[in-house]
N, C-alpha and C positions, 0 to 999 in steps of 0.2 A: 535799044541795045545799051547795056551798061559796059563801060570801058574800065577795065582794071589795069592799072599800071604797076608793074612789079620790077624791083631792082635787087641785085645781089649785093650784100654787104659782106665783104671779105673778112672784116674784123670779127663780126659775130658769126660768120659762116651760115648766114640765113638769108632767105628770100623775104622781102618785105613788100606788101601790096596794099593798094587802096584805090579809091575811086573819087574823083572830084564830084561826081553826081550823088554819091552816097558817103558823105564824110564820116559817118559812124562806122563804116567798114574799114577796119585796119587789121591786117593779118600778117603773120610771119610763120615761116616753115623752113625746114632744112633742105627740102627739094622743091622744085617747081611743081611737080606732080602733087605733093602734099599741100602746097599753097592753093592750087586749083581745087582740090577736094575740100579744103577748108572754106574757100570762097563759096563753093556750091552749097555748103551747109549753112553758112552764116548769112548769105545775101537775103534769104527769105525773111529773116528777122529784122532787117534794116530797110526794107522796101517801104516807100511811102504808102499810106493808107488812102483809100478812096473816100468820097463824101459820106459813105455809110459806116466808116470805121473798119473796113475790110481791106485786106491786101488782095490785089488782083489775082485771079486764079489761072490766067494764061501762062504758058511757058515763058521763062525769063531768058532773054538773049544776053550772053556775056562774051565780051571780047577781051583777050589778054594781050598786053604789050609788055614784053620783058626786056630788060637791059642788064648786061653783065660786062664789066670791063676787067681785064687782067693785065698784069705786068709780068714780063719775062726778062730774064737776064740774057744778054748777048754772050755768045761763046767766041773767044778769040784763040 
């Protein structure tokens, strides 16, 4: 299973994601749903090849871990 770590960047208002196991995979998107869709499309292109130069044909398991922090003002 490939683990994708995603975090929200409030300045750019974008989700950024990547994987330690697949350093070539770097994505960003305005919503988490868009980021997941982008990963699903791109991950096939960055998977390691087998000894015959082919990418494995089995389904790819992907796990997403997301982090988002916010600041709010107190009301007095």
